[in-house]
TINUMAR-134445 format. One record per residue: x, y, z of N, C-alpha, C in turn. Coordinates in steps of 0.05 Angstrom, whole numbers, plus 32768, in hexadecimal, padded with zeros to 4 digits. Atoms other than C-alpha are relative to their C-alpha. Layout:
// residues N
XYZXYZXYZ ...
// end
This chain:
// residues 326
800F80117FF47ECD81147EFC800B7FF6801C 7FF080197FEE7ED880F17F3D7FEA7FF38011 801680167FF77EAC80B37F58800A7FF7801C 7FFA80127FE37EA980A07FA57FF17FEC800F 8018801C80047EA0805E7FAF7FF87FF68019 800780067FE67E8A80637FF87FF7801A8007 800D7FEA7FEB7E4E808F80137FEB7FF6800D 801280037FF57E24808780477FEB800A8001 801A7FF17FFE7DE980B780347FE97FF17FFF 8021801180087DB5807E80297FFE800A8024 800E7FFA7FDE7DB9808D80847FF280137FFE 80067FE97FF97DB280CA807D7FE680037FF4 80147FF880117D7380C680497FED7FF28012 800E80117FF17D54808F80757FFA8011801B 80057FF47FE27D5A80B380B57FEC80177FF8 80087FE680027D3F80F8809C7FE17FF87FEF 80108003800F7D0780DB80677FEC7FEF8015 801280117FE67CE980AD80A87FF280228010 80107FE57FED7CE180FA80CB7FED80177FED 800E7FEC801B7CBD81168090800D800D7FEF 7FF87FE880127CF2813A806580097FF07FE2 7FF8800380227CFD8134801D801880077FF4 7FE77FF280067D2F81427FF0801F80078006 7FE380017FEE7D6C81308015801880037FEC 7FEB7FF1801B7D9C812D7FD8800580187FFD 7FFF7FDE80107D8E816F7FBF800080128018 80047FE87FE87D838193800580188000800D 7FE57FFD7FEF7DC2817A802880197FEE7FF4 7FE4800A80047DF581557FFC800380087FE6 7FFF7FF380237DEE816C7FAF801480188003 7FF47FEA80077E1181B37FBF801D7FF28001 7FE780097FF87E4B818B7FE0800D7FEE7FF6 7FF5801580157E4F815B7FA98014800A7FF1 7FF17FEF80177E5B81967F78801B800E8009 7FEC7FEF7FF47E8781BC7FA280187FE77FFD 7FED80137FFB7EB481807FA980087FF77FE6 7FFB8009801A7EAB816D7F607FFD7FE17FF9 8006802780037E9381227F707FE280037FEF 800A800C80207E6B810A7F2D7FEB7FE3800A 800C801D7FF87E5580C77F57800B7FF78016 7FFA80067FE47E54809F7F8D7FF07FDE8001 801380197FFC7E4080567FA57FF7800A801A 801A7FFB7FF87E0680687FCC7FF87FE28019 7FFF80127FF87E06802F80087FED80028015 8015800A7FF47DC98010802D800B7FF6801D 7FF180107FE77DE7800280777FED80008012 800E80087FE87DC57FE080B2801280088014 7FEB7FF47FE87DE5800E80EB7FF07FFF801B 80097FFC7FE57DDA800D81307FF1801C8001 800680187FEB7DAE801081557FF17FEA7FEF 8016801A80117D887FE8812180087FE77FF7 7FF6801A800C7DB37FAE81177FF87FE58007 801780167FF47D817F7F814A7FE97FFA7FE8 8018800680197D507F85810A800780027FE8 7FF97FFE80147D787F8780CA7FED7FFF7FEB 80137FFD80107D3B7F7880A27FF180127FFE 80137FE87FFD7D117FAD80BB800480157FF8 7FF67FE9800E7D407FDA80B2800980037FE1 7FFC8000801B7D517FC580697FEA80087FF4 80217FF780107D067FD180508002801E8007 80027FE17FF87D0B801A80788012800C7FE5 7FED7FEB80107D48802C804D7FFB7FFA7FE1 80067FF880197D32800D80087FE280088000 80187FEE80007CEB80318011800A801D8004 7FEC7FE880007D12806B8021800E800B7FE8 7FE37FFA801A7D4B806D7FED7FEB80017FE9 8012800780147D1280537FBA7FF780227FFE 800E7FE080107CEC809A7FC0800D80157FFC 7FE87FEA80047D2C80C47FCA80087FFE7FE4 7FF27FFD80217D4480AB7F897FED80047FEE 8014800180107CFE80A87F697FFD80297FF9 800A7FE97FF47CF380F47F80801D80147FF4 7FE47FEA800B7D42810A7F69800D7FF67FE5 7FEE800880147D4880F07F24800280127FEC 7FFC7FEA800C7D4981307F05802A8008800D 7FE180017FFD7D9881337F26800D7FEA800E 7FF180177FFC7DA880E87F367FFA7FF27FE4 800A801680187DA780B07F08800F7FE98014 8003801A7FF27DA5806C7F2C800A7FF37FEE 7FF5801780157DDB803F7F0C7FF87FE77FFF 8003801D80047DC37FFF7EF380107FEA7FF0 7FF2801180157DED7FEB7EBA801A80188000 7FE77FF480077E3180027EA27FFC80207FED 800C7FE280127E1280347E6A7FF280108010 80117FF17FED7DEC80557EA8801680217FFC 7FEF7FF07FF87E2C807F7EB6800980127FE7 80027FEE80237E2F80A07E6B7FEE800D8002 80177FFB80007DE980AB7E738002801A8014 800B7FF27FF57DEE80CE7EAC801E80217FF8 7FE37FE780117E3580FB7E937FEF80137FF0 800C7FEE80127E0A81117E607FE98011800B 80127FED7FF17DD181277E8E800D800C8011 7FF37FF47FE97DFC81417EBF7FEF80028019 800C80087FE57DE381167EEF80107FF58014 7FE780127FEA7E0980F97F317FF87FE47FF4 800C801E80057E0F80B17F2080047FEA801A 7FFB80097FE77E04808D7F5F7FEF7FDC7FF8 800E801980027E0180417F617FFD7FF88025 800F80077FE87DD7801E7F9E801D7FE28007 7FE980197FFD7E077FEF7FC47FF67FF48021 801180017FE67DF47FCD8004801D7FFC801A 7FE97FFF7FE67E2E7FD080467FF67FE98012 800D801B7FED7E1F7F8980667FE77FF27FF3 801D801580077DEF7F5380527FF17FFD8017 800780047FE47DDC7F4980977FE07FF87FFE 80237FFD80097D8C7F55807E7FFA7FEA7FEF 8004801080067D8E7F1E805380047FE0800A 7FF380167FF17DA77EE88088800A7FF17FF0 7FF5801A80137DAC7EA4805C7FF27FFF7FEA 8019800380177D767EB1802A800F800B7FE7 7FEC7FED801B7DA87EBC7FE87FE580117FEC 800E7FF180197D687EC67FBA7FFB801F8007 80027FE680047D607F077FD6801680167FFA 7FE87FF480127DA87F1A7FB67FEE80097FEA 80117FFB80227D787F1C7F727FE980178007 80097FEA80077D437F467F91800B8021800B 7FE87FE87FF97D767F7A7FAC801380087FE5 7FF17FFC801B7D987F757F637FEA800E7FEF 80197FF280177D4A7F837F467FFA801C800A 80077FE47FF17D487FBE7F76801580147FF5 7FEF7FF180057D857FDC7F57801C7FFC800A 7FE380057FFE7DBE7FC97F8080157FF37FF5 7FE7801880087E007FAF7F65801C800A8005 7FF480077FEF7E2C7FBA7F9F7FFA7FF18014 800A80097FE27E327F967FE080197FF4800D 7FED800D7FF67E627F7980157FEE7FED8013 800F80127FF47E527F3D80357FF98007801A 80017FF67FE97E5C7F61807B800480168007 7FEE7FEA7FF67E637F9E809E80107FF38015 7FEA800C7FEA7E8A7F9480E57FE77FEE800E 800D80107FF67E547F6280FE80087FDA7FF8 7FFB802080027E587F1980FC7FDE7FF97FFC 80187FFE800C7E1D7F0180CC7FFF7FE37FFB 7FFC8020800E7E0A7EB680AC800B80047FE7 7FF8800780117E317ECB8075801F80058001 7FED7FFA7FF97E777EE38092800680178011 7FFE7FEC7FE67E987F1280C4800C801B7FF2 7FF67FEA80077EAB7F5980C8801C8002800B 7FE57FFB7FFD7EEE7F7880D1800380028027 7FF980067FDF7EEA7F7C81267FF47FDD8008 800880217FF87ED47F2E812380207FEC8007 7FE3801580007F0A7EF5813680017FEF7FE3 7FF7800B801C7F277ED980F77FFB7FE18008 800B802080007F087E91810D7FEF7FFC7FF1 8017800C800F7EC97E9C80E88003801B7FE2 80007FEC80157EC97EBA80A37FF07FF77FE5 80168004800D7EA17EB080667FF47FE57FFF 8013801E80007E697E73807180007FF27FE2 800E8009801A7E4F7E47803C7FEC80167FF1 80097FEE80007E1B7E738037800A80207FF4 7FE97FEF800C7E457EA98025800A80057FEB 7FF3800D80167E697E8D7FF97FED80057FE7 80157FFB80187E297E827FCE7FF680227FFA 800C7FE780057E107EC67FDB8019800F7FE8 7FEE7FFF800C7E567EDC7FBA7FFF7FFE7FE3 7FFE8004801E7E547EB27F827FE780097FF1 801C7FEB80037E037ED07F76800A801C7FF3 7FFA7FE280027E1D7F1A7F7A801780007FDD 7FEE7FFF801B7E527F0F7F447FF07FF37FE7 80108009801C7E237EE77F157FEB80127FFA 80157FF280067DF07F1B7F1C8006801F7FF3 7FF17FE980027E267F557F167FFD8010801A 7FFE7FF57FE87E2B7F717F5B80197FFC8008 7FE57FF37FF67E6A7F8E7F7180027FF88019 7FFA800C7FE57E8C7F667FAF800F800D8008 7FF47FEB7FFA7EA47F8F7FDB80117FF0801C 7FF480067FE97EDA7F7A8016800E80118018 7FF87FEB7FF27EE67FBC803A7FF97FF98021 8006800F7FE27EC57F9E807E7FFD7FE8800A 7FF9802280007ED97F58807180147FFB801F 7FEA800A7FEC7F057F3A80B780107FF37FE1 7FEE801080137F3F7F1A80947FFE7FE67FF4 8002801A80077F287ED580937FE680057FE3 80127FF580147EEB7EE8806B800680147FE9 7FF27FEB801B7F177F16803E80097FE97FF1 7FF0801280127F3C7ED780277FEE7FF47FF3 801B801480117F007EAF801D7FF580057FEE 80067FFF801D7EE57ED67FF5800F80057FE9 7FEF800180167F227EDE7FC980027FEC7FF2 7FF4801E800B7F257E907FC27FE47FFF7FE9 801C7FFC80047ED47EA37FB07FFC800C7FE4 80027FED80177ED87ED67F75800D7FF77FE7 7FEA800080127EEC7ED67F32800380177FF0 80057FE4800A7EDB7F207F21800F80198012 7FF17FEB7FF57F037F5E7F397FE68002801A 800C7FF57FE37EEF7F6D7F858007801F800C 7FFF7FE97FFE7EEC7FAF7FA8800C7FFD801E 7FFE7FF47FDB7F007FCC7FF07FFA80217FFF 800A7FE580077ED980097FE5800D80118011 7FF77FE97FE97EEE8034802480157FF08017 7FE680037FEB7F32801B8042801C80097FF7 7FD9800380067F808022804D800C7FEF7FFD 7FEE801180057FBB80098054800B7FFB801F 800580027FE77FC87FE68093802080068008 7FE07FF8800180167FF380877FFF80188014 7FFD7FE57FF6800A803D809A7FF580078016 800C80027FF17FDB803080CB7FEA7FF2800A 800780187FF47FC87FF380F47FE880018011 801780087FF67F837FE980FD7FF37FEA7FEA 8005800F80107F597FB880E67FEC7FF67FDC 80137FF6801B7F2E7FD680B48018800A7FE6 7FEC7FF3801A7F697FE9808E80127FE07FF6 8000801980097F827FB5805F80227FF97FF9 7FE280057FFC7FCF7F908062800780037FD9 7FF5800180197FFA7F9080257FF47FE67FEC 800B8018800D7FE97F4880117FDE80097FFB 80287FF480057F9B7F6680168004800C7FE7 80037FE880167FAC7F9B7FE180087FF17FEA 7FF1800E801C7FD67F6B7FB77FEC7FE97FF3 801480177FFF7F9E7F377FBC7FF0800E7FED 800F7FF380117F6C7F6E7FA48007800E7FE6 7FF47FF780167F947F857F6B7FF97FE17FEB 8003801480147F9A7F3F7F517FE47FFD7FFE 80197FFA800C7F4F7F417F487FFA800B7FEA 80027FED800D7F587F767F217FE6801B800A 80167FEA7FFC7F2C7FA07F5480168019800E 7FED7FE77FFD7F427FE07F757FF580028025 800B7FF87FE87F3F7FFB7FBF7FFC801D8003 800B7FE380077F1A803F7FD28018800A801A 7FF27FED7FEB7F4680747FFF7FEC80048011 800F7FEC7FE67F238082804480098010800D 7FF87FE07FF47F1F80C4805C7FFD7FFC8023 80087FFD7FE97F0580AE809C80227FFD8013 7FEB7FF57FF27F3C80C680CF80137FEB800C 7FEE80137FEE7F51808B80FB80067FED7FF4 7FF6801680177F61806180BF801580097FFB 7FE97FF7800A7F9A808F80B2801580008010 7FED80037FF87FC6809080DF7FF57FF68020 800280077FE27FC8807D8132800B80188013 7FF37FE77FF37FEB80C381447FE680147FF8 80167FF4800C7FAD80F58141800880157FE8 7FEE7FE4800D7FE3812F81267FFB7FF87FDC 7FFD800B80167FE8810380E97FE57FFD7FEB 8020800680067FA080FF80DD7FFB800C7FEF 80077FDD800C7FA4813880A97FFC7FEB7FDB 7FF8800680227FA28133805280177FF37FF2 7FE98009800A7FE3812C804A80157FDD8008 800080217FF27FE780E380717FF17FF37FF1 8010800A80127FAA80D4804B800F7FF47FEC 7FF8800680207FCE80D3800980167FE88000 7FE580107FF7800980B780267FF17FD98009 800C801A80097FD9807480247FF97FFB7FE8 7FFF8001801E7FC8807E7FDF801D7FFB7FF3 7FEE80008013800E80857FC9800E7FE3800B 7FFC801C7FFE801A80437FF07FF27FE57FF4 801E801180157FD9801F7FCF801580007FE3 7FF4800080177FFC80367F8E801A7FF97FFE 7FDF8016800B804480137F987FFD7FE78006 800C80217FF6801F7FD77FB37FEF7FF77FEB 80168002800F7FE67FCF7F89800580027FD8 80037FE380187FFA80017F467FEC800C7FFA 800C7FE280057FD180407F2E7FDE7FF07FF8 801A8003800A7F9A80177F107FE97FF18012 801180117FEC7F817FF27F4E7FFB8013801C 800E7FE67FE47F6F80367F837FE9800E7FF4 80187FDF80167F38806C7F7B7FF980048023 80057FED7FF37F1280947FB07FE77FE9800E 801C80057FEE7EDD80767FEE8005800D801C 7FFB7FFA7FED7ED980A480167FF580018015 80057FFD7FE87EAE809C80487FF080158017 80097FE97FEA7E9480E080647FE97FF8800A 801C7FFD7FF07E6980E980A27FF98017800B 800A7FE87FF97E5E812780A77FE6800B7FFF 801B7FFD7FF77E1B812780A17FF57FEB800A 800A80147FF17E0980EC80CD7FFE800F801F 80007FF87FE37DEF8103811080007FF18015 7FFA80107FE77E0780E581507FEC7FEF800C 801E80157FEF7DC180C9816E7FF57FFB7FEE 8002801580107DAF80AD812F80147FDF7FFE 7FF4801B80007DE28074812F80127FFC8010 7FEB80037FE37DFE80748177801A80107FFD 7FE17FFA7FF47E458080819280187FE17FFA 7FEF801680027E6280468170801F80077FF2 7FEB7FF5800E7E95807181407FFB80208003 7FFC7FE87FF97EAA80B881457FF1800D7FE4 800C7FF780157E7A80E181118003801C7FFD 80017FEA80077E78812680F2801580057FF4 7FE67FFE80077EB1815380D9801B7FF9800A 7FEB7FF97FEC7EDF8148810980037FD77FFB 8002801580087ED880F580EB80147FFB7FEF 7FF2800080197EFF810380B1801580108003 7FE67FF080067F43811A80997FFF80217FFE 80057FE680077F51815E80A6800A80077FDF 80017FF1801F7F4E818580647FF17FF27FEE 80168018800F7F21814B80507FEE7FFC800E 801F80007FEE7EE6815C80777FE67FF67FFE 801F7FFF800B7EAE8154804E80037FFF7FE7 7FFB7FFF80167E9E814E8005800D80167FF2 7FF47FE480087EA981977FF9801D80087FFE 7FE27FF380057EF481907FFE800F7FE77FF7 7FEC800F80137F0481587FCF8010800C7FEC 7FF27FFC80107F2281817F9F801D800A8013 7FE97FF57FF27F5881957FDE800F7FE47FFD 7FF5801780057F6B814B7FD2801580017FDC 7FF27FF8801D7F7681537F7E8018800D8005 7FEE7FF27FFF7F9B81937F8A80137FF58010 7FEB80087FF67FC681737FB9800C7FE37FF4 7FFE800C80187FD181397F8B80167FFE7FE9 7FEB7FEC80157FED81647F548012800C800A 7FE37FFA7FEC8019817F7F8980117FF38000 7FE780188006803C813B7F88800A7FF67FF2 7FF88002801E803C81367F457FF37FE47FF2 800A800B800C800C810B7F397FEF80097FE9 80007FF9801F7FFB810A7EEB7FDA7FFA7FF9 80197FFE800F7FB4811C7ECA7FF77FE18001 8008801F80087FB080D07EB47FFC7FF0801B 7FFC801A7FE47FBC80AD7EFB7FEE80178008 80137FF07FE77F8F80E67F227FDC7FF57FF3 80168003800E7F5A80D67EED7FF97FE08003 8006801B7FFB7F5D80897EF87FF37FFC801A 80037FF87FE47F5E809B7F497FE8800F8000 801C7FF57FFA7F2180C57F3C7FE87FF47FFC 80178012800B7EF280987F1A800A7FE67FE8 7FF8801980187F1180717EDF7FFF7FDE8005 7FFE801D7FF07F2680307F0F7FE87FFA8000 801A80047FF67EE680337F2B7FE97FF07FE6 800F800E80257EBE802D7EDF80117FEC7FFC 7FF98018800F7EEB80027ECB7FF87FE78012 800B80137FE97EDA7FD17F087FE77FF77FFC 8020800780087E907FD57F017FFC7FFC7FE0 800E800A801F7E8D7FCE7EB4800C7FDE8002 7FFF801A800A7EB27F8D7EBE7FEE7FEA8016 800D80137FEC7E857F767EF97FE380007FF5 8016800480097E4A7F8E7EE17FEF7FF57FE4 800B800D80187E147F607EB17FFE80127FE8 800B7FF9801F7E167F6D7E6E7FE180077FF8 
// end
């Protein structure tokens, strides 16, 4: 079993369904998941450029299209609303899909909308993507702005409801402010190590330790610019060096996968703010079909079956069991 802690497939769903297409998961993603051995994932709803000027309109488009897509694909996916749903998905041979929010700009400071998102089935969220909003600030933003008073209330309400708090896109001030507020495990669903690649989206060793202290985890990100500043080293071998470093700093119980594959997103749909397509990801791990390459290399490096299972899904499952409401 392999659980991917971060997928932007909802972006593919909304773009294609608005054009009149259906069965996006079956037609474009299921075969890749099967070939890669991926049995579950967090699918995030993300207000992506160029739609950031009207995030409430965009989130309504996402809710409508994702809801319709999930309903039409109930034969192959299980929308995870409570922890026992993971076992039901396994028993029925379905993909276990946790619905998440990558950034909460659409709610602005209307905290009650968190309850509405929870009732819709959201079980994961980050306060911000890369933007500065009324709740906090993303990694590219100045560290003179962090978690706001409204943001702290949102984080506390997320914990009360049973929504996993994600810090992957937070700037350092927002990150540390969140650490002061939370009482349950947090995750950085798709981040690497700044000690090995000095970019703002990666986490310092102190941040890695802080995530582990909450009982949470960090998901290894395959986006190649987060692996090494040297293009020649943006490959699978060097990506696994990040995993080695995480385990050295945090321990084996606090790491997972958050692949952040972008091979299926078309450039015209989200603008040119980032590199997308097969070239955006690690050489040797360009898309979901190549995940078995990673597992094989872990085995060659001497990772035990127990360690690989923890990294592949057990650590994520443990965190969600602790965070989800009974």
